[in-house]
All heavy atoms as an XYZ file, in Angstrom:
690
protein
N      -0.262    -12.419    -12.292
C      -0.164    -11.596    -11.051
C      -1.571    -11.334    -10.531
O      -2.432    -11.001    -11.120
C       0.510    -10.305    -11.235
C       0.635     -9.562    -10.076
S       1.440     -8.016    -10.383
C       2.689     -8.036     -9.278
N      -1.703    -11.639     -9.256
C      -3.012    -11.446     -8.575
C      -2.943    -10.360     -7.670
O      -1.991    -10.043     -7.001
C      -3.310    -12.690     -7.731
C      -4.599    -12.747     -7.190
C      -4.944    -14.040     -6.577
C      -6.378    -14.061     -6.134
N      -6.799    -15.301     -5.520
N      -3.986     -9.546     -7.721
C      -4.035     -8.335     -6.889
C      -4.492     -8.755     -5.480
O      -5.383     -9.490     -5.352
C      -5.162     -7.270     -7.482
C      -4.757     -6.816     -8.816
C      -5.424     -6.115     -6.466
C      -5.693     -6.020     -9.544
N      -3.766     -8.392     -4.495
C      -4.040     -8.686     -3.171
C      -5.243     -7.857     -2.557
O      -5.228     -6.733     -2.596
C      -2.787     -8.396     -2.292
C      -2.834     -8.833     -0.825
O      -3.864     -9.522     -0.552
O      -2.072     -8.421     -0.050
N      -6.224     -8.651     -2.343
C      -7.505     -7.974     -1.761
C      -7.555     -8.136     -0.260
O      -8.651     -7.866      0.298
C      -8.670     -8.652     -2.394
O      -8.821    -10.047     -2.065
N      -6.548     -8.396      0.390
C      -6.495     -8.640      1.884
C      -6.308     -7.280      2.642
O      -6.484     -7.172      3.768
C      -5.475     -9.577      2.420
O      -4.145     -9.132      2.032
C      -5.729    -11.050      1.767
N      -5.930     -6.264      1.985
C      -5.610     -4.971      2.624
C      -6.924     -4.370      3.156
O      -7.997     -4.304      2.415
C      -5.073     -3.936      1.545
C      -4.890     -2.622      2.186
C      -3.900     -2.286      3.133
C      -5.754     -1.534      1.844
C      -3.689     -0.994      3.617
C      -5.574     -0.310      2.287
C      -4.638     -0.047      3.295
O      -4.489      1.230      3.848
N      -6.931     -4.127      4.434
C      -8.068     -3.545      5.088
C      -7.683     -2.449      5.927
O      -7.207     -2.491      7.058
C      -8.692     -4.697      5.951
C     -10.046     -4.186      6.538
O     -10.556     -3.300      6.094
N     -10.623     -5.120      7.417
N      -7.790     -1.217      5.373
C      -7.290     -0.014      6.188
C      -8.090      0.210      7.373
O      -9.315     -0.044      7.462
C      -7.507      1.198      5.239
C      -8.525      0.652      4.196
C      -8.422     -0.839      4.098
N      -7.380      0.616      8.425
C      -8.110      0.910      9.723
C      -9.008      2.117      9.463
O      -8.458      3.146      8.910
C      -7.093      1.015     10.815
N     -10.125      2.142     10.087
C     -10.945      3.284     10.016
C     -10.538      4.139     11.181
O     -10.276      3.753     12.190
C     -12.514      2.978     10.057
O     -12.649      2.304     11.279
C     -12.837      2.108      8.841
N     -10.607      5.464     10.953
C     -10.293      6.453     11.882
C     -11.350      7.423     12.024
O     -12.088      7.734     11.092
C      -8.866      7.189     11.618
O      -9.170      7.862     10.390
C      -7.787      6.347     11.548
N     -11.564      7.959     13.330
C     -12.460      8.856     13.559
C     -11.770     10.313     13.466
O     -10.693     10.499     14.023
C     -13.194      8.844     14.908
C     -14.404      7.830     14.955
C     -14.963      7.995     16.307
O     -14.358      8.031     17.400
N     -16.264      8.094     16.316
N     -12.505     11.284     12.857
C     -11.847     12.555     12.727
C     -12.645     13.331     13.884
O     -13.806     13.531     13.907
C     -12.166     13.197     11.368
C     -11.538     12.356     10.225
C     -11.785     14.617     11.357
C     -11.836     12.851      8.818
N     -11.729     14.000     14.596
C     -12.262     14.821     15.727
C     -11.726     16.246     15.629
O     -10.669     16.349     14.976
C     -11.832     14.323     17.094
O     -10.408     14.236     17.124
C     -12.430     12.997     17.295
N     -12.523     17.252     16.073
C     -12.063     18.513     15.870
C     -11.007     18.829     16.705
O     -10.863     18.357     17.851
C     -13.185     19.601     16.043
O     -13.652     19.397     17.386
N      -9.908     19.560     16.250
C      -8.898     19.964     17.064
C      -9.043     21.407     17.651
O      -9.573     22.251     16.985
C      -7.534     19.920     16.259
C      -7.207     18.672     15.777
C      -5.893     18.663     14.941
N      -5.615     17.320     14.522
C      -4.524     17.084     13.599
N      -3.780     18.002     13.343
N      -4.368     15.999     13.223
N      -8.459     21.636     18.818
C      -8.599     23.007     19.366
C      -7.762     23.961     18.482
O      -6.826     23.535     17.872
C      -7.938     22.896     20.753
C      -7.155     21.655     20.801
C      -7.757     20.639     19.733
N      -8.005     25.154     18.551
C      -7.350     26.185     17.689
C      -5.809     26.100     18.197
O      -5.495     25.839     19.324
C      -7.918     27.585     18.001
N      -4.999     26.377     17.218
C      -3.530     26.421     17.539
C      -3.196     27.483     18.458
O      -3.750     28.634     18.456
C      -2.675     26.603     16.283
N      -2.185     27.165     19.429
C      -1.826     28.152     20.514
C      -0.747     29.072     19.896
O       0.001     28.597     18.957
C      -1.365     27.347     21.671
C      -2.450     26.656     22.374
C      -1.941     25.941     23.541
N      -0.798     25.062     23.087
C      -0.837     23.718     23.292
N      -1.782     23.270     24.035
N       0.101     23.025     22.951
N      -0.602     30.245     20.461
C       0.637     31.069     20.058
C       1.857     30.296     20.395
O       1.874     29.533     21.260
C       0.460     32.323     20.798
C      -1.033     32.369     21.218
C      -1.509     30.924     21.252
N       2.820     30.558     19.680
C       4.161     29.907     19.843
C       4.735     30.009     21.314
O       5.353     28.979     21.750
C       5.238     30.366     18.915
O       5.548     31.741     19.053
N       4.454     31.011     22.010
C       4.984     31.099     23.331
C       4.206     30.229     24.354
O       4.952     29.781     25.213
C       5.057     32.634     23.874
C       3.483     33.123     23.913
O       2.566     32.491     23.402
N       3.338     34.325     24.389
N       3.074     29.938     24.063
C       2.372     28.914     24.819
C       2.743     27.489     24.538
O       2.669     26.663     25.369
C       0.811     29.097     24.747
C       0.244     30.339     25.383
C      -1.170     30.412     25.247
O      -1.928     29.398     25.068
O      -1.720     31.435     25.263
N       2.988     27.247     23.162
C       3.377     25.892     22.766
C       4.555     25.307     23.460
O       4.678     24.176     23.611
C       3.409     25.909     21.208
N       5.495     26.245     23.697
C       6.785     25.796     24.315
C       6.674     25.268     25.691
O       7.450     24.569     26.161
C       7.834     26.897     24.057
O       7.420     27.973     24.871
N       5.580     25.783     26.452
C       5.475     25.414     27.751
C       4.766     24.121     28.049
O       4.981     23.417     28.917
C       4.778     26.522     28.482
O       3.508     26.664     28.124
N       3.967     23.805     27.003
C       3.198     22.571     27.103
C       3.836     21.388     26.204
O       4.130     21.673     25.031
C       1.767     22.670     26.619
C       0.968     23.635     27.566
O       1.290     23.673     28.800
N       0.083     24.279     27.095
N       3.930     20.203     26.627
C       4.405     19.098     25.875
C       3.345     18.686     24.913
O       2.247     18.610     25.211
C       4.963     17.987     26.779
N       3.771     18.347     23.704
C       2.927     17.863     22.712
C       3.307     16.330     22.398
O       4.475     16.017     22.621
C       3.099     18.661     21.328
C       2.920     20.109     21.501
C       1.550     20.533     20.939
O       0.925     19.676     20.206
O       1.128     21.577     21.157
N       2.340     15.599     22.080
C       2.636     14.136     21.676
C       2.020     13.842     20.399
O       1.101     14.384     19.957
C       2.193     13.300     22.841
O       0.752     13.346     22.873
N       2.660     12.862     19.710
C       2.123     12.193     18.586
C       2.039     10.756     18.701
O       2.963     10.131     19.222
C       3.129     12.655     17.356
C       2.630     12.035     16.164
C       3.209     14.198     17.186
N       0.940     10.200     18.283
C       0.817      8.713     18.339
C       0.428      8.295     16.901
O      -0.300      8.942     16.212
C      -0.205      8.332     19.286
O      -1.503      8.850     18.885
N       0.958      7.065     16.634
C       0.767      6.473     15.210
C      -0.296      5.404     15.351
O      -0.383      4.740     16.337
C       2.047      6.006     14.682
C       3.159      6.951     14.347
C       4.346      6.138     13.889
C       2.638      8.018     13.362
N      -1.109      5.078     14.273
C      -2.078      4.081     14.357
C      -1.204      2.758     14.325
O       0.000      2.668     14.044
C      -2.950      4.125     13.131
O      -2.229      3.879     11.933
N      -1.875      1.661     14.599
C      -1.254      0.300     14.604
C      -0.803      0.106     13.295
O       0.308     -0.460     13.033
C      -2.205     -0.744     15.009
C      -1.648     -2.094     15.175
C      -2.584     -2.981     15.720
O      -3.841     -2.852     15.698
N      -2.142     -4.252     16.134
N      -1.488      0.399     12.256
C      -1.072      0.092     10.795
C       0.162      0.950     10.435
O       1.105      0.306      9.849
C      -2.272      0.510      9.786
C      -1.948      0.327      8.363
C      -1.745     -1.169      8.051
C      -3.242      0.736      7.639
N       0.274      2.174     10.843
C       1.394      3.020     10.534
C       2.659      2.387     11.181
O       3.727      2.427     10.736
C       1.159      4.389     10.945
N       2.424      1.984     12.458
C       3.591      1.413     13.068
C       4.097      0.085     12.518
O       5.366     -0.175     12.623
C       3.260      1.179     14.618
O       2.227      0.365     14.837
N       3.245     -0.702     11.983
C       3.756     -1.879     11.262
C       4.459     -1.455     10.038
O       5.424     -2.193      9.699
C       2.579     -2.849     10.845
O       1.710     -2.063     10.023
C       1.808     -3.236     12.046
N       4.096     -0.411      9.355
C       4.982     -0.023      8.249
C       6.349      0.459      8.500
O       7.316      0.157      7.819
C       4.251      1.143      7.356
C       3.041      0.561      6.569
C       1.830      1.268      6.657
C       3.145     -0.590      5.846
C       0.701      0.785      5.924
C       2.045     -1.075      5.106
C       0.944     -0.471      5.152
N       6.496      1.037      9.642
C       7.773      1.627     10.179
C       8.769      0.494     10.416
O       9.900      0.619     10.169
C       7.620      2.416     11.383
C       7.120      3.813     11.095
C       7.262      4.740     12.414
O       7.019      4.240     13.431
N       7.488      5.960     12.114
N       8.295     -0.610     10.903
C       9.116     -1.673     11.332
C       9.545     -2.602     10.181
O      10.328     -3.461     10.330
N       8.940     -2.566      8.979
C       9.177     -3.434      7.958
C      10.322     -2.935      7.119
O      10.546     -1.878      6.882
C       7.876     -3.639      6.976
O       7.668     -2.336      6.438
C       6.707     -4.177      7.754
N      11.111     -3.915      6.646
C      12.145     -3.617      5.710
C      11.505     -3.494      4.370
O      10.431     -3.930      4.114
C      13.289     -4.681      5.808
C      14.031     -4.780      7.010
O      14.123     -3.591      7.570
O      14.457     -5.781      7.597
N      12.363     -3.165      3.410
C      11.965     -3.086      1.912
C      11.710     -4.511      1.525
O      12.256     -5.497      1.962
C      12.985     -2.495      1.041
C      13.311     -1.005      1.457
C      14.262     -0.522      0.511
C      14.536      0.965      0.791
N      15.574      1.582      0.024
N      10.708     -4.724      0.652
C      10.392     -6.054      0.220
C      11.507     -6.671     -0.597
O      12.405     -5.904     -1.126
C       9.145     -5.746     -0.843
C       9.272     -4.380     -1.080
C       9.903     -3.672      0.015
N      11.627     -7.872     -0.654
C      12.781     -8.609     -1.351
C      12.743     -8.217     -2.836
O      11.768     -8.060     -3.434
C      12.538    -10.042     -1.156
C      11.116    -10.161     -0.839
C      10.687     -9.002     -0.068
N      13.903     -7.967     -3.370
C      13.951     -7.550     -4.794
C      15.039     -8.373     -5.380
O      16.020     -8.664     -4.929
C      14.507     -6.062     -4.832
C      14.801     -5.680     -6.290
C      13.534     -5.074     -4.233
N      14.662     -9.012     -6.603
C      15.540     -9.805     -7.345
C      16.191     -8.896     -8.387
O      15.485     -8.821     -9.490
C      14.710    -11.056     -7.935
C      15.617    -12.020     -8.696
O      16.689    -11.656     -9.061
N      15.046    -13.031     -8.973
N      17.311     -8.284     -8.196
C      17.873     -7.362     -9.069
C      18.228     -7.939    -10.466
O      18.023     -7.326    -11.541
C      19.147     -6.761     -8.457
N      18.536     -9.209    -10.332
C      18.903    -10.002    -11.701
C      17.597    -10.168    -12.498
O      17.742     -9.854    -13.782
C      19.428    -11.287    -11.329
N      16.591    -10.483    -11.902
C      15.324    -10.610    -12.690
C      14.918     -9.174    -13.220
O      14.388     -9.134    -14.385
C      14.202    -11.203    -11.849
C      12.916    -11.374    -12.550
C      12.909    -12.418    -13.532
N      11.586    -12.595    -14.182
C      11.393    -12.739    -15.413
N      12.286    -12.797    -16.300
N      10.208    -12.874    -15.875
N      14.948     -8.161    -12.449
C      14.640     -6.826    -12.822
C      15.406     -6.418    -14.169
O      14.942     -5.861    -15.081
C      14.714     -5.880    -11.708
C      13.742     -6.169    -10.693
C      14.625     -4.420    -12.172
C      13.875     -5.217     -9.510
N      16.774     -6.632    -14.042
C      17.631     -6.386    -15.110
C      17.380     -7.101    -16.374
O      17.300     -6.530    -17.490
C      19.136     -6.596    -14.702
C      20.173     -6.000    -15.718
C      19.896     -4.475    -16.035
O      19.793     -3.626    -15.099
N      19.946     -4.081    -17.252
N      17.019     -8.481    -16.215
C      16.599     -9.311    -17.363
C      15.356     -8.727    -18.107
O      15.343     -8.649    -19.266
C      16.326    -10.756    -16.823
C      16.010    -11.646    -17.845
C      15.573    -13.054    -17.235
O      16.267    -13.448    -16.202
O      14.831    -13.728    -17.845
N      14.378     -8.316    -17.216
C      13.160     -7.596    -17.921
C      13.475     -6.359    -18.546
O      13.083     -6.211    -19.607
C      12.039     -7.519    -16.868
C      11.606     -8.916    -16.333
C      10.917     -6.811    -17.363
C      10.648     -8.850    -15.024
N      14.293     -5.531    -17.875
C      14.754     -4.242    -18.453
C      15.439     -4.513    -19.922
O      15.047     -3.800    -20.901
C      15.634     -3.483    -17.587
C      15.014     -2.846    -16.519
C      15.970     -2.010    -15.736
C      15.285     -1.344    -14.512
N      16.341     -0.488    -13.810
N      16.315     -5.513    -19.830
C      17.060     -5.757    -21.177
C      16.060     -6.379    -22.263
O      16.145     -5.928    -23.422
C      18.199     -6.806    -20.867
C      19.253     -6.320    -20.009
O      19.378     -5.072    -19.902
O      20.042     -7.185    -19.520
N      15.099     -7.182    -21.786
C      14.080     -7.693    -22.671
C      13.354     -6.584    -23.320
O      13.057     -6.539    -24.561
C      13.274     -8.728    -22.089
N      12.891     -5.665    -22.621
C      12.123     -4.486    -23.033
C      13.008     -3.651    -23.922
O      12.534     -3.316    -25.163
C      11.575     -3.643    -21.921
C      10.603     -4.397    -21.000
C      11.001     -2.383    -22.352
C      10.173     -3.734    -19.729
N      14.182     -3.371    -23.742
C      14.977     -2.492    -24.453
C      15.355     -3.208    -25.834
O      15.383     -2.529    -26.829
C      16.376     -2.208    -23.756
N      15.401     -4.532    -25.854
C      15.756     -5.310    -26.967
C      14.526     -5.609    -27.875
O      14.610     -6.378    -28.891
C      16.500     -6.502    -26.691
C      17.940     -6.117    -26.005
C      18.657     -7.375    -25.535
O      18.157     -8.562    -25.713
N      19.769     -7.245    -24.944
N      13.289     -5.340    -27.318
C      12.064     -5.696    -27.964
C      11.769     -7.181    -27.802
O      10.794     -7.582    -28.595
N      12.265     -7.850    -26.846
C      11.917     -9.301    -26.796
C      10.781     -9.531    -25.667
O      10.306    -10.614    -25.579
C      13.112    -10.126    -26.219
C      14.341    -10.057    -27.232
C      15.569    -10.980    -26.750
N      16.176    -10.253    -25.575
C      16.202    -10.738    -24.394
N      15.576    -11.914    -24.098
N      16.687    -10.223    -23.439
N      10.452     -8.440    -25.021
C       9.521     -8.646    -23.909
C       8.079     -8.808    -24.475
O       7.639     -7.843    -25.195
C       9.567     -7.425    -22.929
C       8.742     -7.600    -21.721
C       9.169     -8.479    -20.543
C       7.486     -6.978    -21.528
C       8.414     -8.594    -19.498
C       6.724     -7.230    -20.341
C       7.182     -7.960    -19.344
N       7.525     -9.880    -24.225
C       6.120    -10.128    -24.748
C       5.045     -9.902    -23.709
O       5.310    -10.332    -22.561
C       5.982    -11.644    -25.171
C       7.069    -11.961    -26.317
C       6.695    -11.455    -27.595
C       7.604    -12.050    -28.594
N       7.615    -11.338    -29.849
N       4.059     -8.995    -23.952
C       3.002     -8.893    -23.072
C       1.860     -9.798    -23.473
O       1.445     -9.772    -24.635
C       2.607     -7.434    -23.045
C       3.717     -6.541    -22.621
C       1.299     -7.267    -22.296
C       3.479     -5.114    -22.675
N       1.274    -10.515    -22.454
C       0.073    -11.296    -22.821
C      -1.175    -10.741    -22.203
O      -1.500    -10.851    -21.081
C       0.460    -12.607    -22.221
C      -0.727    -13.774    -22.518
O      -1.790    -13.408    -23.003
N      -0.414    -14.905    -22.246
N      -1.944     -9.900    -22.971
C      -3.075     -9.175    -22.473
C      -4.102    -10.088    -22.028
O      -4.831     -9.764    -21.087
C      -3.537     -8.400    -23.649
C      -2.828     -8.881    -24.941
C      -1.625     -9.646    -24.528
N      -4.274    -11.393    -22.609
C      -5.304    -12.284    -22.153
C      -5.017    -12.762    -20.681
O      -5.905    -12.754    -19.881
C      -5.244    -13.503    -23.023
C      -5.886    -13.208    -24.472
C      -4.862    -12.710    -25.436
O      -3.645    -12.827    -25.037
O      -5.185    -12.193    -26.433
N      -3.715    -12.960    -20.451
C      -3.388    -13.490    -19.067
C      -3.579    -12.317    -18.077
O      -3.964    -12.415    -16.895
C      -1.877    -13.900    -19.110
N      -3.269    -11.077    -18.460
C      -3.395     -9.906    -17.572
C      -4.917     -9.691    -17.263
O      -5.364     -9.650    -16.164
C      -2.885     -8.584    -18.218
C      -1.238     -8.739    -18.324
C      -3.205     -7.386    -17.289
C      -0.686     -7.643    -19.174
N      -5.714     -9.813    -18.379
C      -7.160     -9.690    -18.154
C      -7.766    -10.778    -17.335
O      -8.531    -10.523    -16.464
C      -7.893     -9.655    -19.568
N      -7.389    -11.967    -17.602
C      -7.841    -13.134    -16.734
C      -7.485    -12.911    -15.353
O      -8.265    -13.205    -14.348
C      -7.203    -14.440    -17.243
C      -7.805    -14.839    -18.633
O      -8.741    -14.280    -19.047
O      -7.223    -15.762    -19.260
N      -6.200    -12.422    -15.081
C      -5.846    -12.185    -13.619
C      -6.639    -11.143    -12.966
O      -6.983    -11.243    -11.766
N      -6.977    -10.004    -13.713
C      -7.742     -8.954    -13.177
C      -9.137     -9.475    -12.856
O      -9.704     -9.115    -11.805
C      -7.688     -7.755    -14.084
C      -6.363     -6.938    -14.208
C      -6.461     -5.903    -15.251
C      -6.162     -6.262    -12.853
N      -9.742    -10.159    -13.752
C     -11.044    -10.677    -13.717
C     -11.091    -11.604    -12.368
O     -12.035    -11.449    -11.541
C     -11.574    -11.305    -14.873
C     -11.745    -10.305    -15.969
C     -12.812    -12.073    -14.585
C     -12.022    -10.936    -17.399
N     -10.178    -12.490    -12.299
C     -10.159    -13.365    -11.171
C      -9.945    -12.590     -9.874
O     -10.620    -12.964     -8.892
C      -9.031    -14.463    -11.245
C      -9.193    -15.495    -10.183
C     -10.340    -16.215    -10.189
O     -10.863    -16.730    -11.177
N     -10.979    -16.393     -8.905
N      -9.170    -11.604     -9.736
C      -9.078    -10.780     -8.675
C     -10.298    -10.107     -8.216
O     -10.631    -10.039     -7.055
C      -7.823     -9.703     -8.824
O      -6.602    -10.389     -8.890
N     -10.904     -9.554     -9.240
C     -12.227     -8.924     -9.009
C     -13.341     -9.896     -8.367
O     -13.909     -9.542     -7.541
C     -12.772     -8.185    -10.265
N     -13.304    -11.080     -8.980
C     -14.122    -12.129     -8.485
C     -13.893    -12.528     -7.060
O     -14.779    -12.618     -6.284
C     -14.039    -13.447     -9.280
C     -14.803    -13.297    -10.655
C     -14.735    -14.596    -11.358
N     -15.393    -14.419    -12.732
C     -14.992    -14.980    -13.848
N     -14.000    -15.791    -13.858
N     -15.607    -14.725    -14.976
N     -12.584    -12.658     -6.689
C     -12.204    -12.997     -5.377
C     -12.504    -11.896     -4.434
O     -13.084    -12.071     -3.320
C     -10.672    -13.193     -5.288
C     -10.264    -14.440     -6.012
O     -11.119    -15.275     -6.321
O      -8.979    -14.602     -6.311
N     -12.416    -10.633     -4.792
C     -12.718     -9.429     -3.950
C     -14.237     -9.518     -3.712
O     -14.665     -9.199     -2.591
C     -12.148     -8.175     -4.606
C     -12.530     -6.928     -3.864
C     -11.802     -6.888     -2.557
C     -12.131     -5.721     -4.659
N     -15.064     -9.568     -4.775
C     -16.552     -9.653     -4.621
C     -16.961    -10.716     -3.701
O     -17.872    -10.591     -2.941
C     -17.147     -9.671     -5.921
C     -17.082     -8.540     -6.872
C     -17.695     -8.824     -8.247
C     -17.863     -7.345     -6.189
N     -16.311    -11.950     -3.822
C     -16.723    -13.115     -3.036
C     -16.313    -12.874     -1.559
O     -17.111    -13.202     -0.737
C     -15.938    -14.397     -3.436
C     -16.504    -14.908     -4.849
O     -17.632    -14.556     -5.237
O     -15.778    -15.683     -5.437
N     -15.187    -12.202     -1.266
C     -14.820    -11.955      0.083
C     -15.703    -10.915      0.706
O     -16.060    -10.956      1.841
C     -13.352    -11.586      0.135
O     -13.205    -10.309     -0.403
N     -16.153     -9.878     -0.110
C     -17.139     -8.859      0.383
C     -18.499     -9.496      0.694
O     -19.223     -9.042      1.668
C     -17.225     -7.743     -0.583
C     -15.950     -6.804     -0.609
C     -16.074     -5.777     -1.612
O     -16.935     -5.741     -2.474
N     -15.093     -4.824     -1.467
N     -18.904    -10.461     -0.059
C     -20.206    -11.051      0.111
C     -20.239    -11.957      1.371
O     -21.176    -12.125      2.031
C     -20.665    -11.951     -1.173
C     -20.913    -11.116     -2.309
C     -21.319    -12.028     -3.568
N     -21.523    -11.190     -4.697
C     -21.252    -11.640     -5.874
N     -20.706    -12.852     -6.165
N     -21.434    -10.884     -6.976
N     -19.200    -12.576      1.636
C     -18.999    -13.443      2.859
C     -18.886    -12.536      4.167
O     -19.189    -13.039      5.254
C     -17.748    -14.263      2.729
C     -17.893    -15.315      1.736
C     -16.620    -16.196      1.593
C     -16.745    -17.053      0.381
N     -15.434    -17.821      0.103
N     -18.396    -11.342      4.002
C     -18.258    -10.625      5.208
C     -19.535     -9.949      5.738
O     -20.551    -10.006      5.339
C     -17.223     -9.388      4.937
């Protein structure tokens, strides 16, 4: 499994907000909320595809002690992901 290094969070500027108004003033003025482009993309997405049969197969293998973990493959994947991330940062 490879770690996805393409995530690039949008940077936001923090600005000071005016002090909160008393509740009687707040009702007379309309308030608005806006979402960042990244947040709006998350709202429109459905849940990722799930292979329920594969998940159940893995759960059964773990419960029965048949699930084998290959630490070398996990380590190799993490090292490769780190290399890819470093290479992408050097190119940017």
